[in-house]
N, C-alpha and C positions, 0 to 999 in steps of 0.2 A: 524620530517622529513617533507619534502614537495616534490612536483614534481620537476624533474630535470631542471636546467637552460637551458640545451641544447634541451629541448622539446619546443623551441620557434623558430619562423621564422627569424633567424638572418639575412639572406640575403635580406629580404624585405626592400628596401631603407628607407622608412619612419618609420620603426620600428626597425631598426638595433640597435639603442642605447638601446633598451630594451631586447636585446638578453639574457642579464644576469640579468634581473630584478627579475624574480621569485626566491624565495629562493632555494639554490642549493642542500640541503641535500636530497639525493634520496633513493636508495634502501639500505637495510641493508646487508652488504656483509659478514656477519658471518653466517656460516651454523649451524643451530641448529636442533636437533631431526631428522637429516637426511632428512629434508624437505627443498629443495631449495626455495620453495615459502613461507617459514616462514619469508623471508627477504623482501617480496614485500610491497608496500605502504599499501594496504588494502587487507587482505587475502580473503575477500568475495566481493571485488570490491566496488566502491563508486563513487559518483558524488560530485565534489568540485567546488565551485565558488570563484573566486578571483577578487578583485577590487583594482585599483591603482589610486592615485590622482596626483597632481603636473603638471609639464610642459608636460608630456606625459601620460595622463590618459589611463588606460587599463582596460578591462573587459575580463575575461577568464573563460570559463566553460570547465571542464575536466571530462570525464567519463572514469574511469579505469575499464575494464572488469575483471571478475573473473579470476584469474591466473590459469595456468595449469603447472603441472610438466612434463617436457620432458627430460627423462634421468637424468643427473646430473644438469640440469638447470631449470630455471623457466621462462615461457613466459607469457606475458600479452599484451593487446591492450589498447591504449589510443586514445580516440577521443577528439580533442581539438578544440574549437571554440573560437576565440578571436577577440577583436576589440581594435585597438591602434590608437591614434591620437596625433598630435602636437597641444597643446592648443593654442599656439600663432598664428597658421595659420588659425584657425577656419574653417577648411575644413572637408569634410566627413572622417571618420576614415578608416584605412586599416582593412579590414575584412579577417581573415585567418582561414582556416579549415585544420586540420591535421589528418591523420590516421596513428597512430604511433604503430609500433611493437617493443616491448622491450624484451630483453633476459638478465636475471640476471644469471651470472656465479659465484657461490660461490668459495671461496678459496679451493684449493685441491692440495695435493702432494707438499706442500711448495710454490705453485704459488699463487699470490694474486688474489682476485676476481675482476670482472669488470662488467660493464653494457654496453650493446650494444643497439643501437637504430637506427631505420630506419623509415622514414616517407614519405608519399605522401602528398604534400602540394599544396593547392590552395589559392592564395592571391589576393585580389582585392582592388585597390586604386581608386583615382579620375579619373586617365587617363589610367592606364594600369592594366592588370591582369597577374599574374604569375602562372605557373603550373610546378611542378618538384618534385625532390626527395632530401632528406637529409640522411646522415649517420653519426653516432656519436659513440664514444667509450670513456667511462669514467673509471678512476681508482682513488683509494685513499680512504679517509675516507668520506663516504657519509651518515653515520648514526649518528643521535643524540640519538635515543631511547635507545641504548645499550652502550652509552659512559659514562664515569665518568664525571658528570656535576657539580662537586664540584667547588665552586668559585675559580678563579685563575688558573684552569686547562687549559693546552694547548692541543688542539686537532690537529690531522694531517690535511693536506691539501688535495687537489684533483686536477686532471688534466683531461681535456676533449679535444679531438680533433674531428673535424667534417669537412664535405665537403658537397657541395650542387650544384645542377645543375637545372636551370630553363629556360623555354621558356617564352618570354615576348610577350603578345598580347595587341594590342590596345583595350581598353575596349569597345568603341562604335562600331567599325567595326568588331572586332574579328580577324583582320589580325595579323599574326606573324610579329613582328618588330625586333626581336633579341633574344639573349640569355644572361643569367646572370650565370656566373660560379664562385663558391667560392671553390677553390681546397683544401685550408688548413686553417681552423680557429682553434683557441685555446682558452681555458679558464683555468686560473691558480689561485689556492688559495694556498698560502704558508702554512698557519696555522690559527687556530682559537683560540680565548681566551674566556673562560667562565666567565660570570659576576655573580652578586648576584641575587638569586631568588627573585622575587617580583610580586605582583599583578599588572596587567596592564589592561587598557581598550582595549578590542578587539571588533570586530563587533558582537560577540556572548556574550558580557558581560565581567565582571571582572574575570580574570583567573590568577592563579599563573603560571608564565612562567620564563624561563631562558634566559637571553640575551647572545647570542654567536656572537662575533664581529670578523670581518676579512676583509682583502682587496682582491678584485677580479679584475683580469686583463683579459680583453677580447680582442682578436686580430682577426679581420676578415681576415687578410692577404690580399694579392693582389686580387682584383676582376677583372673579365673580363665582361664588359657590352657592348653588341652589337659590340663586336670585339675590344673595346677600353680597355686598362689597366687603372684601377682606383686604385690609392694608398689609403690606409686607415691608420689610426692611432689607436693604442690601446686605449681602454677606461679603466680608473681606478676608481673603486667604493669602498667606505667604507660602509660595510653592517653590520647591526645588525639584526640577526634572533631571534625572540622571540619564542623559542620552548616551548610548553605547554605540560608537561607530561600527564596531565589528558586527553588531546585530542590526544596525540601521533602524533602531527603535528605542523608545524610552523604556528602560527595563525596571525603573523604580521611580516613584515620586514620593516626596515627603510634603505633606500638606498641613500647615499650621493655621488653626483658627481658634480664637479666644484662648490662647495659651496652650492648646492641646494639639498634639501632632499625630496625624494618621499616616501610615505607610501603605502605599499601593504598589504591589509587585506584579510584573508580567511573569507569569509562571510557566507558560509554554507558548511556542509559536510553531505551528505545524502546517504542512502542505495540505491542500485540498485533496479529497478522494472522491470517488464516484457517488458516494452517499451524500455529499455536500452540495451537489448540483441542485438548483432551484426547480 
Protein backbone atom coordinates (compact mmCIF):
# COMPACT_ATOMS: atom_id res chain seq x y z
CA UNK A 1 0.00 0.00 0.00
CA UNK A 2 1.00 3.65 -0.20
CA UNK A 3 -0.36 7.01 0.77
CA UNK A 4 -3.49 8.06 -1.12
CA UNK A 5 -3.38 9.91 -4.44
CA UNK A 6 -5.87 12.45 -3.14
CA UNK A 7 -3.47 13.63 -0.47
CA UNK A 8 -1.87 15.89 -3.06
CA UNK A 9 -2.51 19.54 -3.91
CA UNK A 10 -4.51 18.94 -7.11
CA UNK A 11 -5.65 22.54 -7.57
CA UNK A 12 -2.18 24.13 -7.46
CA UNK A 13 -1.76 25.11 -11.13
CA UNK A 14 1.84 24.06 -11.73
CA UNK A 15 1.41 20.74 -9.92
CA UNK A 16 -2.08 19.79 -11.05
CA UNK A 17 -0.76 17.16 -13.41
CA UNK A 18 0.79 15.30 -10.47
CA UNK A 19 -2.43 15.15 -8.46
CA UNK A 20 -2.55 11.44 -9.26
CA UNK A 21 1.18 10.80 -9.32
CA UNK A 22 1.72 9.03 -5.98
CA UNK A 23 0.51 5.44 -5.89
CA UNK A 24 -3.16 5.16 -4.96
CA UNK A 25 -3.42 2.15 -2.67
CA UNK A 26 -4.40 3.64 0.64
CA UNK A 27 -6.04 2.26 3.76
CA UNK A 28 -7.08 -1.34 4.18
CA UNK A 29 -10.84 -1.26 4.36
CA UNK A 30 -11.34 -4.70 5.87
CA UNK A 31 -12.02 -4.73 9.59
CA UNK A 32 -9.96 -7.29 11.48
CA UNK A 33 -9.87 -8.17 15.19
CA UNK A 34 -12.46 -5.46 15.89
CA UNK A 35 -9.74 -2.83 15.53
CA UNK A 36 -10.54 -0.14 12.94
CA UNK A 37 -6.91 1.00 13.09
CA UNK A 38 -5.67 -2.43 11.98
CA UNK A 39 -6.30 -1.01 8.51
CA UNK A 40 -4.17 2.14 8.71
CA UNK A 41 -0.94 2.57 6.74
CA UNK A 42 1.39 2.36 9.76
CA UNK A 43 -0.09 1.21 13.07
CA UNK A 44 2.62 3.01 15.05
CA UNK A 45 3.01 5.93 12.66
CA UNK A 46 5.96 6.52 10.33
CA UNK A 47 7.92 8.98 8.22
CA UNK A 48 8.04 8.31 4.46
CA UNK A 49 10.14 10.03 1.81
CA UNK A 50 9.23 9.81 -1.90
CA UNK A 51 11.11 11.15 -4.93
CA UNK A 52 10.07 11.40 -8.59
CA UNK A 53 12.07 12.05 -11.73
CA UNK A 54 11.01 13.02 -15.26
CA UNK A 55 9.41 16.15 -16.66
CA UNK A 56 7.82 17.00 -13.31
CA UNK A 57 10.30 16.07 -10.56
CA UNK A 58 8.81 15.80 -7.11
CA UNK A 59 10.03 15.38 -3.54
CA UNK A 60 7.53 14.55 -0.81
CA UNK A 61 8.02 13.95 2.91
CA UNK A 62 5.03 12.55 4.81
CA UNK A 63 4.67 12.06 8.55
CA UNK A 64 1.79 9.81 9.56
CA UNK A 65 0.99 10.25 13.24
CA UNK A 66 0.10 7.32 15.46
CA UNK A 67 -3.59 6.52 14.74
CA UNK A 68 -6.39 6.61 17.28
CA UNK A 69 -9.57 4.55 17.56
CA UNK A 70 -12.67 6.75 17.70
CA UNK A 71 -15.81 4.65 18.10
CA UNK A 72 -16.05 2.40 15.04
CA UNK A 73 -13.58 4.47 13.02
CA UNK A 74 -9.86 5.16 12.93
CA UNK A 75 -8.39 8.65 12.75
CA UNK A 76 -4.87 9.79 11.95
CA UNK A 77 -3.01 12.93 10.92
CA UNK A 78 -0.69 13.40 7.95
CA UNK A 79 1.81 16.23 7.66
CA UNK A 80 2.96 16.48 4.04
CA UNK A 81 5.72 18.72 2.73
CA UNK A 82 6.31 18.53 -1.02
CA UNK A 83 8.17 20.27 -3.81
CA UNK A 84 7.10 19.94 -7.44
CA UNK A 85 8.53 21.58 -10.55
CA UNK A 86 8.25 21.58 -14.33
CA UNK A 87 11.77 20.64 -15.42
CA UNK A 88 11.41 22.32 -18.84
CA UNK A 89 10.72 25.72 -17.26
CA UNK A 90 13.76 25.61 -14.96
CA UNK A 91 11.92 27.78 -12.42
CA UNK A 92 11.72 27.46 -8.62
CA UNK A 93 9.53 24.55 -7.51
CA UNK A 94 6.06 24.86 -6.02
CA UNK A 95 6.34 24.17 -2.30
CA UNK A 96 3.27 22.77 -0.56
CA UNK A 97 2.53 22.06 3.10
CA UNK A 98 -0.58 20.11 4.08
CA UNK A 99 -2.05 19.26 7.46
CA UNK A 100 -4.30 16.31 6.67
CA UNK A 101 -6.92 14.68 8.90
CA UNK A 102 -7.93 11.18 7.78
CA UNK A 103 -10.88 9.08 8.95
CA UNK A 104 -11.03 5.39 8.00
CA UNK A 105 -14.54 3.92 8.17
CA UNK A 106 -14.44 0.10 7.94
CA UNK A 107 -17.29 -1.84 6.31
CA UNK A 108 -20.21 -2.54 8.62
CA UNK A 109 -23.82 -3.65 8.35
CA UNK A 110 -23.39 -4.56 4.71
CA UNK A 111 -22.21 -1.03 3.84
CA UNK A 112 -18.80 -0.70 2.16
CA UNK A 113 -16.00 1.09 3.93
CA UNK A 114 -14.52 4.40 2.86
CA UNK A 115 -11.77 6.89 3.62
CA UNK A 116 -12.47 10.57 4.31
CA UNK A 117 -9.83 13.27 4.23
CA UNK A 118 -9.64 16.98 4.89
CA UNK A 119 -6.60 19.24 4.69
CA UNK A 120 -5.43 22.78 5.31
CA UNK A 121 -3.03 23.60 2.48
CA UNK A 122 -0.40 26.29 1.94
CA UNK A 123 1.28 26.38 -1.47
CA UNK A 124 3.88 28.83 -2.71
CA UNK A 125 5.05 29.27 -6.31
CA UNK A 126 7.22 31.79 -8.12
CA UNK A 127 4.61 34.57 -8.21
CA UNK A 128 1.69 33.57 -5.99
CA UNK A 129 0.85 31.86 -2.70
CA UNK A 130 -2.30 29.84 -2.09
CA UNK A 131 -4.01 29.07 1.21
CA UNK A 132 -7.15 26.99 1.58
CA UNK A 133 -8.82 23.68 2.32
CA UNK A 134 -9.58 20.42 0.54
CA UNK A 135 -12.05 17.62 1.24
CA UNK A 136 -11.97 14.11 -0.25
CA UNK A 137 -13.93 10.85 -0.08
CA UNK A 138 -12.59 7.55 -1.39
CA UNK A 139 -14.36 4.24 -1.95
CA UNK A 140 -13.35 0.92 -3.46
CA UNK A 141 -10.38 -1.43 -3.25
CA UNK A 142 -7.52 0.53 -1.69
CA UNK A 143 -5.59 -2.39 -0.20
CA UNK A 144 -2.78 -4.46 -1.67
CA UNK A 145 -1.55 -6.06 1.57
CA UNK A 146 -4.59 -8.31 2.02
CA UNK A 147 -5.48 -9.02 -1.62
CA UNK A 148 -4.89 -12.18 -3.61
CA UNK A 149 -1.79 -11.13 -5.56
CA UNK A 150 -1.53 -14.25 -7.71
CA UNK A 151 -0.28 -13.54 -11.22
CA UNK A 152 -3.16 -12.66 -13.57
CA UNK A 153 -5.56 -11.80 -10.73
CA UNK A 154 -7.85 -8.82 -11.34
CA UNK A 155 -8.37 -6.47 -8.41
CA UNK A 156 -11.23 -4.03 -8.02
CA UNK A 157 -11.02 -0.32 -8.75
CA UNK A 158 -11.49 2.83 -6.72
CA UNK A 159 -13.36 6.09 -6.89
CA UNK A 160 -12.39 9.37 -5.22
CA UNK A 161 -14.25 12.68 -5.24
CA UNK A 162 -12.81 15.90 -3.86
CA UNK A 163 -13.32 19.65 -3.66
CA UNK A 164 -11.06 22.56 -2.78
CA UNK A 165 -11.21 26.29 -2.11
CA UNK A 166 -8.18 28.59 -2.07
CA UNK A 167 -7.37 32.26 -1.61
CA UNK A 168 -4.66 33.50 -3.99
CA UNK A 169 -2.08 36.01 -2.72
CA UNK A 170 0.65 37.87 -4.58
CA UNK A 171 3.85 36.37 -3.23
CA UNK A 172 5.83 39.62 -3.01
CA UNK A 173 3.19 42.00 -1.64
CA UNK A 174 0.97 39.53 0.18
CA UNK A 175 -2.13 41.17 -1.31
CA UNK A 176 -5.15 38.99 -2.05
CA UNK A 177 -5.63 38.79 -5.81
CA UNK A 178 -8.48 36.30 -6.14
CA UNK A 179 -9.78 32.84 -5.36
CA UNK A 180 -9.42 29.40 -6.85
CA UNK A 181 -12.41 27.07 -6.52
CA UNK A 182 -12.45 23.40 -7.48
CA UNK A 183 -16.00 22.26 -6.67
CA UNK A 184 -15.89 18.70 -7.97
CA UNK A 185 -12.82 16.69 -8.96
CA UNK A 186 -12.79 12.94 -9.52
CA UNK A 187 -10.28 10.12 -9.70
CA UNK A 188 -11.33 6.78 -11.19
CA UNK A 189 -9.64 3.39 -11.44
CA UNK A 190 -11.74 0.73 -13.17
CA UNK A 191 -9.67 -2.32 -12.20
CA UNK A 192 -6.11 -3.52 -11.66
CA UNK A 193 -4.21 -6.50 -13.04
CA UNK A 194 -1.56 -8.37 -11.02
CA UNK A 195 1.67 -9.31 -12.79
CA UNK A 196 4.49 -11.75 -12.03
CA UNK A 197 6.49 -11.40 -8.81
CA UNK A 198 10.10 -10.43 -9.44
CA UNK A 199 13.08 -8.75 -7.83
CA UNK A 200 13.45 -5.12 -8.86
CA UNK A 201 15.87 -2.35 -8.06
CA UNK A 202 14.40 0.11 -5.59
CA UNK A 203 15.93 3.05 -3.74
CA UNK A 204 16.42 0.67 -0.80
CA UNK A 205 18.01 -2.15 -2.81
CA UNK A 206 16.80 -5.21 -4.67
CA UNK A 207 13.42 -6.37 -3.30
CA UNK A 208 10.87 -8.95 -4.44
CA UNK A 209 7.79 -7.01 -5.54
CA UNK A 210 4.50 -7.53 -7.34
CA UNK A 211 3.65 -5.33 -10.36
CA UNK A 212 0.04 -4.12 -10.28
CA UNK A 213 -1.05 -2.34 -13.47
CA UNK A 214 -4.04 -0.09 -14.09
CA UNK A 215 -5.35 3.01 -15.81
CA UNK A 216 -6.24 6.06 -13.76
CA UNK A 217 -8.37 8.96 -14.97
CA UNK A 218 -8.21 12.24 -13.05
CA UNK A 219 -10.67 15.03 -13.82
CA UNK A 220 -10.28 18.33 -11.98
CA UNK A 221 -13.64 19.50 -13.36
CA UNK A 222 -14.40 23.15 -14.08
CA UNK A 223 -12.22 25.56 -12.10
CA UNK A 224 -13.04 29.09 -11.04
CA UNK A 225 -9.91 31.26 -10.94
CA UNK A 226 -10.28 34.91 -9.89
CA UNK A 227 -13.89 34.82 -11.09
CA UNK A 228 -13.12 33.28 -14.47
CA UNK A 229 -14.28 29.78 -15.47
CA UNK A 230 -11.33 27.66 -16.58
CA UNK A 231 -12.19 24.42 -18.42
CA UNK A 232 -9.97 21.41 -17.79
CA UNK A 233 -9.40 18.12 -19.57
CA UNK A 234 -9.14 14.75 -17.83
CA UNK A 235 -5.69 13.21 -17.59
CA UNK A 236 -5.22 9.51 -18.31
CA UNK A 237 -2.26 7.65 -16.83
CA UNK A 238 -1.07 4.07 -17.18
CA UNK A 239 0.45 3.10 -13.84
CA UNK A 240 2.44 0.17 -12.52
CA UNK A 241 2.67 0.00 -8.73
CA UNK A 242 5.47 -2.23 -7.47
CA UNK A 243 4.05 -3.48 -4.18
CA UNK A 244 6.72 -5.16 -2.04
CA UNK A 245 5.20 -7.52 0.56
CA UNK A 246 8.30 -7.56 2.77
CA UNK A 247 7.94 -3.79 3.17
CA UNK A 248 4.13 -3.70 3.17
CA UNK A 249 4.31 -0.68 0.87
CA UNK A 250 4.55 0.41 -2.77
CA UNK A 251 8.28 0.99 -3.15
CA UNK A 252 8.18 2.17 -6.77
CA UNK A 253 5.59 3.38 -9.28
CA UNK A 254 6.02 3.84 -13.03
CA UNK A 255 3.58 6.43 -14.38
CA UNK A 256 3.07 6.79 -18.14
CA UNK A 257 1.27 9.79 -19.61
CA UNK A 258 1.37 10.95 -23.23
CA UNK A 259 4.13 8.49 -24.03
CA UNK A 260 6.43 9.68 -21.23
CA UNK A 261 7.23 7.64 -18.12
CA UNK A 262 7.91 9.07 -14.67
CA UNK A 263 9.39 6.93 -11.91
CA UNK A 264 8.35 7.54 -8.29
CA UNK A 265 10.49 5.91 -5.60
CA UNK A 266 9.91 5.44 -1.90
CA UNK A 267 13.38 6.29 -0.64
CA UNK A 268 12.94 5.86 3.11
CA UNK A 269 10.49 4.61 5.74
CA UNK A 270 11.39 5.51 9.31
CA UNK A 271 9.83 5.20 12.74
CA UNK A 272 8.51 8.29 14.50
CA UNK A 273 10.55 10.00 17.18
CA UNK A 274 9.70 12.57 19.85
CA UNK A 275 10.22 15.51 17.48
CA UNK A 276 7.49 14.20 15.17
CA UNK A 277 4.66 14.48 17.68
CA UNK A 278 2.05 17.13 16.73
